[in-house]
N, C-alpha and C positions, 0 to 999 in steps of 0.2 A: 504494500500500500504506500503511495507517495506521501511525503510530508507536506503539510500545508501551513501557510502563515496568513492570518487575516490582519490587515493593516488599516490604519486610519487614513482618511483622505489627505491629510497634510503631507503624507509621504508620496512623492511622485516617483521615487525610485523604489520599486516594490520587489519583494523577494518571495520565492516559492521554494519549499524544501523538496528535494528529490533524492532518490537513492543512488549511490555510486558503488563502485567495486568494494567488496568486503562488507557490504551492508551498512556502511557508515552514511549518515545523512549529510547532505551538502546544500548550502544556500546558493541558488542560482537566480538570475534575473527572470522575471515573468510579468505578466500583465496584472494590473491592480485588481484586487478582489473586492474593494469597497470597505464599508464600515463593519465593525464587529456585529454579528447577528445576535439577537436576544438570546441569552443563556449560553453564549459561547464560552464565557469565563466560568469554568466549573468551580473555581475557588470562591465565587460569590462576590468578587470585586470587579471594578471596571478599570482596565488598564489602557494607557495611552500609547503603549508600544504595540507590536504585532504578536498576537497569540499563536503559539506553535502547536500544531496537532499532528502526530503525538509529540510530546516534549523531547528535547534533545538531551541525551545523557552528558553529564560533566566529563570532559576528557581526562585522561591520565597522561601527563608528560612532566618532565623535569628540565628546567632551563636554569640560567644563572641570574641572580638578582644584581642590583647595582652595587652591592657591597662585595660581590665576588662569591657569594655563598650559593649552593644549590637550592633551588626552589621547586619543591614537589607540589605541583598545582593542585592535585587531588587532596593530598594530606593537609597542606597549609592553608586551605580555604574551607575546611570542614567547619560547620556551624555558622557560616556567614552567608549572606547574600553576596554573590560574587559577580562582578561585572567584568567581562573579558573583552578586550579590544586589541586588535592587531593594527598597527600603523607605524608611522616614523616621524622623527622629530623635525625633519625639514618639510613635512607636509604643509602646503600653503593654506589649506582651508579646513577640510573636514575633521582632521585630527584635533587641532586646537579648539575647534568649535564643540566637538563632542566633550572633550575633557573640561573645557571651561563651563559648559552647561551642567555637567555632572557635579563639578566642584562647587558651583554656586548653589545648586540644589542641596548638596550635602551640608554646606555651611549654615543653612537655614533650619536644619533638623536638630532636634535635641540630641545630646551626646549619647543617650541611651539607645537611640535609634541608629545614628550614624556609626556608632562603634560596632554595629553588627553587619556593616557593609564593607567589602573590599573591592577596590578597583585594581585589576591586573592589566597592565599595558605590556604587550609583547612587540618589540621592534621588528619590522619587516625589512630593515635596512641595517643589518649588523655590521656591515663594512664601514659605515660612517657614524652610526649611533654607538659611540663608546659608552660604557657604563656611567662615566662621569657626566657625559653630555645628557644622557637619558635622565639621570638623577636631577641635574640642574634644570632641565626642561620641565619635568614633572612637578618640581617644587614650585614652579610659577603658578601651578593650578592648585595642588594640594600635596603637602608633604607626606600624607598617608598613602598616596598612590604607590603601588608596587610596580617597578619597572623590571622587565626581563629581557635577556638577550641570550645568544648562543651561536652555534655555527648555522650557516644557511640551511644545511640539511636538517638540523634539529628543529629549527623554526618552521620549516616547511612541514615536517612531521607533526608538529604541534597544530599547525593550521588544519591539516588533514584530520587529526584526531578530534578537533573541535567542529569539523564539518564545514569549514569556511573555505572559499577559493584561495588557492595559493597565490601570494603576491607576485607581481611581475614587473620588471624594469622597462622603462621607456627611455631610450637615449635622447638627450637634448644636445645643445651646442657644446662642442668640445668633448670633455669627458664627463660632463654633468649628466644626471639622469633623474627622472621622477620614478616613483614606485606606485603602481596601481595595486590597491588592496581592498579588502572587504570593508565597506563603509557602514558597519552596524556594530552595536554592542550586544553581546549575548549575556543575558541575566540568568544566572543559576541560583535557584532558591535553596533553602536548607535541606531539601530532599535530594539534592545533587542532580536536579533536572532543570533545564531551561524551558520554561513555559512561555516566556516573553522575550522578544528581541526588539532592539531600538535602532531603527535606521536613521539616516540623515533627516533633519527637519524636526527632531525631538528637542524641545526647549527646556530651559531650567525649570519652568513651572510644571512641565510634564514630569520631570524627574522628581520634583518636590511632591507631586501628587502620587507617583507610583512607588517610590522607594519605601515609605512606611508600610504600604500594602504588601510589597514583596517580603519585607521583614516578618510580618505576622501571618503571611499566607499559609494556609494548609490546603493540600490538594488531595483529591480522592485517589485511592490506589488504582493504577492502570492495569 
């Protein structure tokens, strides 16, 4: 059965989940499916992201954090709502926009709620994004954000494990290049499943609305 995402009208870039080799789900571009139908959210809340049916399992991978220590994504995010985003520090638009909106939403939440949320940023440009650069860049948004890097092969493996498209380079003038990457944040709740994803166009008010609900959400057994 194919995976399906139901998105709000604000998102013009829409995604649909499909199966790829090995049975892993992958997000691919598709036509918009409109607003959330009544009763689509089985947790009883209304979300401003896209509802994923069936939900995506939290991936297992280990990369290196900005202090140089191994970071086991599965183990070190247990008990938290985890926002996973693949991008790069030189991204001119969507990466800083996503991170800024999440950070501004988090700062308006009570510490008791915000302390249950982790954002994990994985660079898709390990050749240029040094650990020091990633840390300094993330600190501009929120010092709590976790930054990860690794070999190109390890990062691509993490992308596949998470079911997102593998990032690709586009050469520009000289030796410069841009990196095309998945423009959405995957939100794993405490059941280690992603029931909601957040594409481009999600605002800080949307995050402020959704994050407390993700923290307290309970989902029926699938």
